[in-house]
N, C-alpha and C positions, 0 to 999 in steps of 0.2 A: 380508507385501506390500498387506494390509486394513490395518495400522498406516500405510504409509508411501502409500496413497492417502485416509485421514482428512487428513496430512498432510499433503501438496500442496494437499490440499484445504483447508481450515480456515486453516491455518497461511498457503497462499498468500493466501485474501484478507485473512483477519484483518492481514496486512502491507504486503499493497495499499491497504487500508483507511485502517490509519495512518500511513502513507507521506505519504499524501496531510493526513491531519489534524495532521501534526506542518508539515508545507510552510504550511498555510494558516495555523496559529497562528503560528511564526515570521516566515511574511509579512506580519502581522497585527501585530505588535511589530517585528521588526527589520531587515523589508527583503527583497528578492530574493535578495544572494548568500549572505546569512546563513541563508535559509531554504532553498537550492539545501543548501548546507553541512549543516545538522541531518538532511532528509531524503536525504538523497545515501545512508545505513548502511542504510536498509531496501530499497536498490534491489542488495544484493551477491546474496540469495538468488537473485532470477531470473536476473543474468547469471552467477553461479556452473552453473545449469541452464541456462542458454541452453552454455557451453562443455564442459557435461559432458557434451553430447545427443552428443557425439562421441567417447564411450570408450566399449567396451566391456562396460557392467557392468549391461548389460541393467535398465534402469532408467530409460529411455528414456519410459513413462507415467507417470512420478512426475518423470520433469524436465517433462514438456510438461504437466499437470495442473498444477504449481507454476504455469510462467509464465501459463498460461490462469485460474488462478485469482488470482494475482497483477494481471493485466489488468483482470479481474471489479473486483475490490477500487478499484483504482483510478476505472476508472468508473462503479461503482455512488458512490463518493462525493460524486460531481456530482447525483445524484437526492436521497442524503438528507442530505448536507453543504450544498453551496451556500457561496451569501449570505447572511447575518447578515440576519437581519430586522431591521424598524425596534422590532419590541419587546424586543431585546435592549440595546436603549438606553433603554428604556424606563425612567423615575425616578418612585418615587408621590410627590403632593403630599406639601410637610409638614402 
């Protein structure tokens, strides 16, 4: 059960965080439509967890932690990722 909890917390958080990174990178390069298509695969786990809450397999804590960790990863991206700074466009003089 401990491994399930670790998987839910770290896996959910990193999946949420990476979904935002993939969306942001695809949005900057290709536009919104392709960005949504590229990042939609990361939303399979929380949607699966939401539907699995209604099964009787005694893993409700796992599913709730997975969804909460995923949401935390998506929200934390705004604090650490956000928009690109002006330094990213800097090129040193010749």
